[in-house]
C-alpha positions as CSV (number, residue, x, y, z in Angstrom):
1,M,87.0,193.7,34.2
2,K,87.5,197.3,32.9
3,T,90.0,196.5,30.1
4,Y,88.1,193.3,28.6
5,P,85.0,191.4,30.0
6,L,86.2,188.2,31.5
7,R,83.4,186.1,29.6
8,E,84.6,187.1,26.2
9,L,88.2,187.0,27.3
10,L,87.7,183.4,28.3
11,D,85.5,182.8,25.0
12,R,88.5,184.3,22.8
13,Y,91.0,182.1,24.8
14,E,88.9,179.4,23.7
15,I,89.2,180.2,20.2
16,L,92.8,180.6,20.4
17,Y,93.5,177.3,22.0
18,P,90.7,175.1,20.7
19,G,92.4,171.7,22.0
20,N,92.8,173.2,25.5
21,G,90.1,171.6,27.6
22,N,91.2,173.5,30.6
23,I,90.1,176.7,28.9
24,S,87.1,175.4,28.0
25,D,86.3,174.2,31.6
26,L,87.2,177.5,33.1
27,R,84.9,179.2,30.9
28,R,82.1,176.8,31.8
29,V,83.0,177.3,35.2
30,V,82.6,181.2,35.2
31,I,79.6,181.4,33.0
32,D,77.4,178.4,34.1
33,K,79.0,177.1,37.5
34,D,79.4,173.7,35.7
35,I,80.5,171.3,38.4
36,A,81.8,168.7,36.1
37,S,84.0,171.3,34.9
38,I,85.1,172.0,38.3
39,F,86.2,168.6,38.9
40,R,88.0,168.1,35.8
41,L,90.1,171.6,36.6
42,C,90.9,170.4,40.1
43,D,91.8,167.1,38.9
44,S,91.6,165.3,42.2
45,Q,89.6,163.8,44.5
46,P,87.8,161.1,42.1
47,V,85.5,159.6,44.9
48,L,84.0,162.9,45.8
49,R,83.5,163.8,41.9
50,S,81.7,160.3,41.6
51,A,79.7,161.0,44.7
52,V,78.7,164.6,43.5
53,L,78.3,164.0,39.9
54,D,77.0,160.5,39.6
55,K,75.3,160.2,43.0
56,N,77.3,157.0,43.1
57,L,76.6,155.2,46.7
58,H,79.7,153.3,46.8
59,S,81.8,156.7,46.3
60,V,79.3,158.5,49.1
61,F,80.3,155.7,51.8
62,K,83.8,155.8,51.0
63,L,84.1,159.6,51.7
64,F,83.7,158.6,55.5
65,D,86.5,157.2,57.4
66,S,84.3,155.7,60.0
67,V,80.9,154.2,58.8
68,D,78.6,151.4,59.7
69,D,79.0,148.4,57.3
70,E,75.8,146.9,58.5
71,L,74.4,150.2,56.9
72,R,76.5,150.1,53.8
73,K,75.9,146.5,53.1
74,A,72.0,147.4,53.6
75,V,72.0,150.4,51.0
76,I,74.2,149.2,48.4
77,E,73.9,145.6,48.4
78,E,70.4,145.4,50.0
79,N,71.5,142.4,52.0
80,R,68.8,141.2,54.0
81,H,70.9,140.1,57.0
82,S,72.3,143.5,57.4
83,I,68.9,144.9,57.1
84,F,67.4,142.6,60.0
85,R,70.5,143.4,62.2
86,I,69.8,147.1,61.7
87,M,66.0,146.4,62.1
88,E,67.0,144.7,65.5
89,Q,66.7,147.9,67.2
90,F,63.0,148.3,66.5
91,R,62.2,144.9,67.5
92,D,59.5,146.0,70.2
93,K,57.6,148.1,67.3
94,I,57.6,145.1,64.8
95,S,55.1,142.3,65.5
96,D,56.4,138.7,64.5
97,F,59.8,140.1,63.9
98,D,61.4,136.7,64.4
99,D,59.2,135.1,62.0
100,I,59.2,137.6,59.3
101,K,63.1,137.6,59.5
102,R,63.3,133.8,59.3
103,A,60.5,133.5,56.4
104,T,61.9,136.4,54.5
105,V,65.9,135.8,55.0
106,E,65.9,132.1,55.8
107,K,62.8,131.1,53.9
108,N,61.7,129.2,56.8
109,W,58.3,127.7,56.2
110,H,57.2,127.2,59.4
111,S,57.7,131.1,60.0
112,L,55.9,131.5,56.9
113,F,52.9,129.5,58.0
114,R,52.8,131.3,61.5
115,L,52.3,134.6,59.8
116,L,49.8,133.3,57.2
117,E,47.8,132.0,60.1
118,K,47.6,135.3,61.4
119,H,45.4,136.3,58.5
120,D,42.8,133.3,59.3
121,L,42.9,132.1,55.8
122,N,40.4,129.4,55.1
123,D,42.2,125.9,55.4
124,I,45.6,127.5,56.4
125,Q,46.0,125.1,59.2
126,D,45.4,122.0,56.9
127,I,47.6,123.4,54.4
128,R,50.3,123.8,56.8
129,R,49.9,120.2,58.3
130,A,49.7,118.7,54.9
131,V,52.9,120.3,53.7
132,L,55.2,120.7,56.9
133,E,53.8,117.6,58.9
134,K,52.8,115.4,55.9
135,N,49.4,114.9,57.6
136,A,47.3,112.9,55.3
137,H,44.1,113.6,56.9
138,S,44.7,117.5,56.6
139,L,45.3,117.0,52.8
140,F,41.9,114.9,52.2
141,R,40.2,117.5,54.2
142,L,41.2,120.2,51.6
143,F,39.6,118.2,48.9
144,G,36.5,117.6,50.9
145,Y,36.9,114.2,52.5
146,G,37.1,113.5,56.3
147,D,35.7,115.4,59.2
148,T,35.7,119.2,59.4
149,I,37.9,120.7,62.1
150,K,37.0,124.3,63.4
151,Y,40.4,126.1,64.1
152,E,40.7,128.8,66.5
153,K,40.6,132.2,64.8
154,P,43.9,134.7,65.5
155,E,43.4,137.1,68.2
156,T,44.4,140.0,66.0
157,T,45.0,140.4,62.3
158,P,48.2,141.9,60.9
159,Q,48.5,145.6,59.4
160,W,50.5,144.1,56.2
161,H,48.7,142.7,53.1
162,I,49.2,138.9,52.6
163,D,50.5,139.9,49.2
164,D,53.4,141.5,50.7
165,L,54.3,138.7,52.5
166,R,54.1,136.5,49.4
167,R,56.3,138.9,47.4
168,A,58.8,139.4,50.0
169,F,59.0,135.7,50.6
170,A,58.7,134.3,47.1
171,E,60.3,137.4,45.2
172,D,62.5,139.0,47.5
173,N,61.0,142.3,46.9
174,L,62.4,144.9,49.1
175,Y,59.6,147.0,49.1
176,S,57.0,144.6,50.2
177,L,59.8,143.5,53.0
178,F,59.6,147.0,54.4
179,R,55.7,147.1,54.2
180,L,56.0,144.2,56.5
181,F,57.1,146.9,59.3
182,P,55.1,149.6,60.7
183,E,54.5,152.1,58.1
184,D,53.8,155.2,60.5
185,D,57.1,155.1,62.4
186,E,59.6,157.7,61.8
187,D,62.7,156.0,62.5
188,I,61.8,153.0,60.6
189,N,60.6,155.0,57.5
190,L,63.9,157.0,57.7
191,Y,65.7,153.4,56.9
192,R,63.0,152.4,54.5
193,T,63.6,155.5,52.3
194,A,67.4,154.9,52.6
195,I,67.5,151.4,51.7
196,V,64.6,151.1,49.4
197,N,64.4,154.6,47.7
198,K,68.0,155.1,47.8
199,N,66.9,158.8,49.2
200,L,70.3,160.7,49.8
201,R,68.9,162.9,52.2
202,S,67.9,159.8,54.5
203,I,71.2,158.1,54.0
204,F,73.1,161.2,55.1
205,K,70.7,161.4,58.3
206,L,72.3,157.9,59.1
207,L,75.6,158.7,58.0
208,P,78.2,160.6,60.6
209,S,77.9,164.2,60.2
210,N,79.5,166.2,57.5
211,E,77.5,169.0,56.4
212,D,79.9,169.9,53.5
213,I,80.1,166.3,52.0
214,R,76.0,166.4,52.6
215,R,75.7,169.6,51.1
216,A,78.1,169.1,48.3
217,V,76.2,165.7,47.3
218,T,72.6,166.3,48.0
219,E,72.8,170.2,47.0
220,E,75.6,170.7,44.6
221,N,76.5,173.4,47.1
222,L,79.4,175.2,45.4
223,H,80.8,176.6,48.8
224,S,80.8,173.0,50.4
225,L,82.3,171.6,47.5
226,F,85.1,174.3,47.2
227,R,85.9,173.7,50.8
228,L,86.3,170.0,50.0
229,L,88.2,170.5,47.0
230,K,90.6,173.3,48.8
231,N,91.2,175.2,45.5
232,E,91.2,178.9,46.5
233,D,91.9,180.5,43.5
234,L,89.0,178.9,41.5
235,R,86.8,179.5,44.5
236,K,87.4,183.1,44.7
237,L,86.8,183.8,41.0
238,V,83.7,181.7,40.9
239,L,82.2,182.5,44.4
240,E,83.5,186.0,45.0
241,N,84.1,187.1,41.7
242,N,87.5,188.2,42.3
243,L,88.8,189.0,39.0
244,Y,92.7,189.0,40.3
245,K,92.2,185.0,40.6
246,V,91.7,184.7,36.8
247,W,95.2,185.3,36.0
248,P,97.1,182.7,38.0
249,L,94.6,180.1,36.5
250,L,95.2,181.6,33.0
251,E,99.0,181.0,33.8
252,K,98.6,177.7,35.0
253,Y,96.4,176.6,31.9
254,T,98.4,178.3,29.2
255,N,101.7,179.5,28.1
256,T,100.8,182.8,26.2
257,Q,102.0,186.2,26.5
258,F,98.6,187.3,26.3
259,T,97.9,186.6,29.7
260,A,100.6,188.8,31.3
261,A,99.3,191.6,28.9
262,F,95.9,191.3,30.0
263,K,96.9,191.2,33.6
264,N,99.0,194.2,33.4
265,F,95.8,196.0,31.6
266,F,93.5,195.0,34.3
267,I,96.1,195.8,37.2
268,N,97.2,199.2,35.7
269,N,93.5,200.2,34.4
270,I,94.7,200.6,30.9
271,E,91.7,201.0,28.5
272,I,92.2,199.2,25.0
273,D,89.8,198.7,22.0
274,N,88.0,195.5,22.8
275,D,87.8,194.9,19.0
276,C,91.5,193.9,19.0
277,F,90.3,190.7,20.6
278,S,87.1,190.0,18.6
279,R,85.9,186.7,17.4
280,G,86.4,187.9,14.0
281,Q,90.0,189.3,14.3
282,L,91.1,186.1,16.0
283,Q,89.6,183.7,13.5
284,S,91.1,185.9,10.7
285,K,94.7,185.8,12.3
286,L,94.3,182.0,13.3
287,W,93.4,181.3,9.6
288,L,96.7,183.5,8.7
289,I,98.7,181.4,11.3
290,D,97.4,178.2,9.9
291,E,98.3,178.7,6.2
292,L,101.8,180.0,6.7
293,Q,102.4,177.0,9.2
294,K,101.2,174.6,6.3
295,L,103.7,176.5,3.7
296,D,106.5,176.3,6.1
297,V,107.9,179.3,5.0
298,D,110.7,181.3,7.0
299,L,109.4,184.9,7.3
300,G,112.8,186.3,8.2
301,T,112.3,190.0,9.3
302,V,108.5,190.9,9.2
303,F,107.0,194.3,8.4
304,L,103.6,194.4,10.1
305,C,101.8,197.2,8.3
306,A,98.8,199.0,10.1
307,G,99.9,196.5,12.7
308,W,97.6,198.4,15.5
309,Y,98.2,196.3,18.9
310,A,100.1,193.8,17.1
311,T,98.4,190.6,18.4
312,L,99.4,188.9,15.1
313,S,103.0,189.6,15.9
314,T,102.2,187.7,19.4
315,M,100.7,184.9,17.5
316,L,103.5,184.6,15.3
317,F,106.2,184.3,17.8
318,E,104.2,181.9,19.7
319,S,103.6,179.4,16.7
320,N,106.2,177.2,15.2
321,I,106.7,179.8,12.2
322,K,110.2,180.7,11.6
323,L,110.9,184.4,11.8
324,D,113.5,186.8,13.2
325,K,111.9,189.8,14.2
326,V,108.8,191.8,13.8
327,R,108.5,195.6,13.1
328,S,105.0,196.9,13.5
329,F,104.1,200.0,11.9
330,D,101.0,202.0,12.9
331,I,100.4,205.8,12.5
332,D,98.5,205.9,15.9
333,E,100.9,206.6,18.5
334,T,98.8,205.3,21.4
335,T,99.3,202.0,20.0
336,V,102.6,201.5,20.8
337,E,102.6,200.8,24.8
338,I,99.8,198.3,24.2
339,A,101.4,196.5,21.3
340,E,104.6,196.3,23.1
341,T,102.9,195.1,26.3
342,F,101.1,192.4,24.0
343,N,104.8,191.6,22.8
344,K,106.9,192.2,25.9
345,Q,108.7,189.0,25.9
346,W,110.1,189.9,22.5
347,F,110.3,193.7,23.1
348,A,112.6,192.8,26.0
349,D,114.8,190.4,23.9
350,G,116.8,193.0,22.2
351,W,113.9,194.4,20.3
352,K,112.9,191.4,18.2
353,F,109.6,193.1,18.3
354,K,109.3,196.7,18.1
355,A,106.2,198.9,17.6
356,I,107.0,202.2,15.7
357,V,104.9,205.1,14.8
358,D,104.9,206.0,11.2
359,D,102.9,205.9,7.8
360,I,103.1,202.9,6.0
361,N,103.2,204.8,3.1
362,N,106.2,206.7,3.8
363,I,108.1,203.3,4.7
364,D,111.2,202.4,2.4
365,Y,110.4,198.7,1.9
366,N,113.8,198.1,0.4
367,G,115.3,199.0,3.8
368,H,113.7,201.3,6.3
369,T,115.7,203.4,8.8
370,W,114.1,204.2,12.3
371,H,114.8,205.0,15.9
372,A,112.8,204.9,19.1
373,W,113.1,205.9,22.9
374,S,115.6,203.5,24.6
375,N,114.4,203.0,28.2
376,S,117.4,201.0,28.9
377,N,119.9,203.5,28.0
378,N,117.4,206.5,28.5
379,R,117.9,208.2,25.5
380,M,116.7,208.0,21.9
381,S,118.2,205.0,19.9
382,N,120.9,205.3,17.3
383,P,119.3,204.9,13.8
384,I,118.4,201.3,12.9
385,T,117.9,200.0,9.5
386,D,115.8,196.9,8.7
387,I,115.3,195.1,5.5
388,P,112.1,193.3,5.5
389,D,111.6,189.5,4.0
390,T,108.0,189.7,4.6
391,I,105.4,192.2,4.5
392,I,102.0,191.5,6.1
393,N,98.9,193.8,5.9
394,T,95.7,192.4,7.2
395,S,93.9,195.7,6.9
396,C,94.0,196.3,3.4
397,E,90.2,197.2,3.6
398,H,91.3,200.4,5.4
399,I,94.1,201.5,3.0
400,E,93.5,204.4,0.7
401,N,95.5,204.6,-2.5
402,F,96.1,201.0,-2.1
403,A,97.9,200.5,-5.6
404,D,100.3,203.3,-4.6
405,W,101.3,201.7,-1.5
406,Y,101.8,198.1,-2.9
407,A,103.9,199.6,-5.8
408,K,106.3,200.5,-3.0
409,I,107.0,196.7,-2.4
410,P,110.0,195.6,-4.2
411,D,109.5,192.4,-6.4
412,G,110.4,189.1,-4.8
413,K,109.3,190.1,-1.1
414,L,107.1,187.6,0.6
415,V,103.5,189.3,1.0
416,V,100.7,188.5,3.2
417,L,97.4,190.6,2.6
418,Q,93.8,190.5,4.0
419,S,90.9,192.4,3.0
420,N,87.0,191.8,3.5
421,N,83.6,192.9,2.0
422,Y,82.4,194.6,4.9
423,Y,81.4,197.8,3.2
424,E,79.1,198.8,6.1
425,I,82.1,200.2,7.9
426,K,82.8,204.0,6.9
427,E,86.7,203.5,7.7
428,H,86.4,200.7,5.3
429,V,87.7,202.4,1.9
430,N,89.2,199.5,0.0
431,C,86.8,196.5,0.1
432,V,86.7,193.9,-2.4
433,K,83.5,191.9,-3.4
434,D,85.4,188.7,-4.0
435,I,88.8,187.1,-3.8
436,Y,89.4,187.6,-7.7
437,E,89.1,191.3,-7.1
438,F,91.7,191.3,-4.5
439,K,94.1,189.1,-6.6
440,D,93.7,191.7,-9.5
441,M,94.4,194.1,-7.0
442,A,97.6,192.7,-5.6
443,P,99.2,190.8,-8.6
444,M,102.1,188.2,-7.5
445,S,104.6,186.4,-9.5
446,T,104.0,183.4,-7.3
447,L,100.9,183.0,-5.7
448,L,101.2,180.5,-2.7
449,Y,97.7,180.8,-1.4
450,M,94.4,182.6,-2.2
451,G,91.1,181.6,-0.1
452,M,88.3,183.0,1.8
453,K,86.9,182.7,5.3
454,E,83.2,183.2,6.0
455,L,82.5,185.3,9.2
456,P,79.1,186.1,10.7
457,K,79.0,189.7,9.3
458,Y,81.5,189.7,6.2
459,T,84.1,187.4,4.0
460,R,87.5,187.7,4.8
461,F,89.8,187.1,2.0
462,M,93.6,186.3,1.9
463,L,96.6,186.3,-0.5
464,I,99.8,184.9,0.1
465,G,102.8,184.9,-2.2
466,Y,105.9,186.4,-3.7
467,K,105.2,189.8,-5.4
């Protein structure tokens, strides 16, 4: 952005609107590509959000209209019946498939012993007969009584370890169950990693093909995510750096003339001094707005002295502070167009706002007469006289001969003043060391507020009262 860096603009909006979560999220999306913020801004598709952010497997399966319910039960519920219905397709690859199924799913002891016999365990036949057939001879042979019988050894020994059979049978251990299946088979291993390890990549290989869902969930791919969310303005801003798209988003999430103004500056390539929207400037002005709101005074007609771009006027009009109109005076004629753009809504409303080129030392604060070019009438306006109820000067550190200027303000006027102790700036010709020096510099008959605000480079001081 030529007129104001986007990241800084969003940071300033977050200062201006601290309770607006959408602005905070928009800033995080632009700066950090934060996916949680993307979902909050889109405010839709909670199932997709849960799948992408929480990797919630219930949500992953819900994203598909048609999905094998046995797969869902096997992965999410670890349902043994579903697992074996799936593994049925590999029956030819799995030795003793039926006995493994009956032993681990149905707890069938006959199947268990048939599997144990494969391992040629000492006395397994006698144990089986003693337990299952209630064979007393086998039982006593286990204790060394009776004739010894030599049983036939199994032809082959299974590859699985007997402890895996124990854990699969006695503990329902899923890891051990899958170790009873061939461990070098790619197809079986795909189900193993999907069901046992909950591996998302494996799960998506088993689900119906949808590349955007897969990449959004497993890779958090922003291109795929935005295609699913269907938010074109946010997509183009984030992925294409299309700065034209920031304006509809700011208009959607806020209601401020600042957006229209910055959009105007951007589209028309109007250069402004970025310091007008610096953190210190905004924090100082928000402080002023906050204290005036607490005082609940009617400002009436406001003379904004050394008003510059009159961003304070915008903030006053957009607050709940009572006022009639604002006249912003500045000696720099280049500030007029920018100030009236920042305050266009009120400038267009019968000049409730008007920027005027004038030296604040030449203003009659009892009643000032001025005129300006009228675009609607295509001529200079008739002389206009305004009598101020409130005089605001937030740039007292810039005012030479401050005492002479302050003396021009009639007694009884409401006055709002700010200064600072930032002596390092050449143009700061009237700094004060503390609030008490400032109070002595601008005596008031009724002091409504005095205070200071610590900022990173300096301290800001403020006085509000009736002269």
